[in-house]
Backbone as a ProteinNet text record, in pm:
[ID]
protein_1_A
[PRIMARY]
MEAIAIGRDTIGRMVEAQDIARVVTFLASPLSIAINGDAIEIGGGSPGIIRY
[TERTIARY]
82.2	0	86.4	194.8	282.2	344.7	387	448.8	348.4	223	119.6	98.7	93.2	73.5	189.2	311.1	427.9	425.4	385.7	378.7	277.8	174.4	71	99.4	189	220.7	300	266.4	342.3	478.4	495.1	625.4	714.7	661.3	742.5	783	715.1	745.9	625.6	627.9	521.9	538.4	428.1	431.5	493.6	581	649.3	597.5	626.1	582	628.9	747.6	800.3	714.7	660	572.7	447.2	391	272	306.4	420.9	464.5	481.1	529.1	545.8	411.1	311.8	178.7	119.3	132.8	82.2	151.1	282	356.4	305.3	282.9	228.8	90.9	4	-131.7	-134.2	-35.1	-26.5	39.2	89.2	160	66.3	108.5	29.9	15.8	99.9	92.8	-36.7	-102.5	-223.1	-351	-340.9	-454.9	-576.7	-556.2	-667.4	-730.2	-674.3	-727.9	-818.3	-944.8	-1041.4	-1143.6	-1145	-1245	-1223.7	-1102.8	-1073.3	-1019.3	-1042.2	-980.9	-860.4	-744.1	-621.1	-570.8	-562.2	-510.6	-360	-293.3	-147.5	-120.4	-135.4	-125.4	-25.1	56.2	156.5	98.7	-23.1	-83.8	-166.7	-198.2	-276.2	-407	-503.3	-630.5	-695.9	-753.3	-819.1	-733.3	-603.1	-515	-516.2	-511.3	-504.7	-644.6	-685.9	-819.5	-808.3	-903.3	-904.7	-1007.7
-119.6	0	125.8	125.5	243.1	269	165.4	183.7	242.1	201.3	256	403.9	436.6	576.3	663.5	615.9	692.9	714.3	613.4	624.4	727.1	751.2	848.2	988.3	1002.4	1133.1	1217.4	1344.4	1432.9	1466.4	1449.1	1477.6	1354	1237.9	1117.3	1051.2	1084.5	1022.4	1039.2	968.8	983.2	1116.6	1172.3	1296.1	1266.2	1354.6	1336.7	1437.8	1414.1	1503	1646.4	1663.8	1797.8	1871.6	1800.6	1862.3	1918.8	1842.4	1886.8	2004.2	1995.6	2103.6	2234.8	2228.6	2351.1	2416.8	2335.1	2389.7	2450.1	2380.5	2432.5	2563.6	2570.3	2693.7	2808	2779.9	2882.5	2928.9	2833.9	2869.7	2949.9	2926.9	2999.4	3136.7	3165.2	3291.9	3397	3522.7	3630.1	3614.5	3535.7	3515.5	3447.9	3378.8	3304.3	3382.1	3512.6	3595.3	3579.6	3549	3537.3	3397.2	3304.5	3168.6	3158.5	3122.7	3118.3	3008	2907.3	2802	2706.5	2688.3	2598.3	2465.6	2360.8	2231.1	2219	2195.3	2187	2043.7	1980.3	1843.9	1847.6	1770.8	1758.6	1614.5	1586.9	1449.8	1428.6	1526.1	1508.3	1506.6	1553.3	1557.5	1437	1354.4	1233.6	1233.9	1314.1	1310.3	1174.2	1126.8	996.4	884.3	900.9	797.1	799.7	918.6	934.1	956.5	872.9	884.8	948.9	1035.7	1104.2	1041.9
0	0	0	78	82.9	-53.2	-121.9	-253.8	-353	-343.5	-431.4	-400.6	-272.1	-232.1	-278.6	-264.3	-306.9	-458.1	-532.6	-677.8	-724.9	-645.2	-682.9	-631.5	-537.7	-480.3	-578.1	-587.7	-675.9	-617	-485.2	-424.6	-421.9	-458.3	-471.9	-340.9	-231.9	-102.8	-10.9	99.3	198	270.1	314.8	392	528.1	571.8	700	800.9	927	1034.6	1010.7	956.2	929.6	826.4	731.1	631.5	698.6	789	861.1	952.2	1018.2	1107.6	1031.8	908.8	829.2	799.7	770	742.9	870	981.3	1108.9	1144.5	1124.1	1152.1	1064.6	938.6	848.9	895.2	929.7	971.3	1101.2	1186.8	1313.3	1297.7	1179.3	1157.1	1097.3	1101.3	1039.6	887.1	824.6	679.7	635.6	728.9	692.9	723.8	735.2	776	684.2	558.1	463.5	463.2	537.6	542.9	665.4	640.2	749	722.1	805.7	793.9	678.7	636.3	525.4	576.6	500	526.1	434.8	492.3	414.2	419.5	304.2	296.4	280	362.7	354	313.3	185.5	138.5	27.8	-2.6	-107.5	-247.1	-263.3	-395.9	-430	-331.1	-355.4	-276.9	-315.6	-243.6	-258.7	-152.1	-154.8	-100.9	-93.3	-40.4	111.8	167	312.6	364.7	457.7	517.7	653.7	684.9	812.6	903.3
[MASK]
++++++++++++++++++++++++++++++++++++++++++++++++++++

């Protein structure tokens, strides 16, 4: 399953904790002032592979 997911990802690898941390850091910063009430998928470009 992991190999299939990696093959479908546009980044060519599984998402790592650091990738998620970068998004959280951005959302907690003033740079994200225009983002409000959105769902942000951190899946490496493979919607549907990662289930929440």
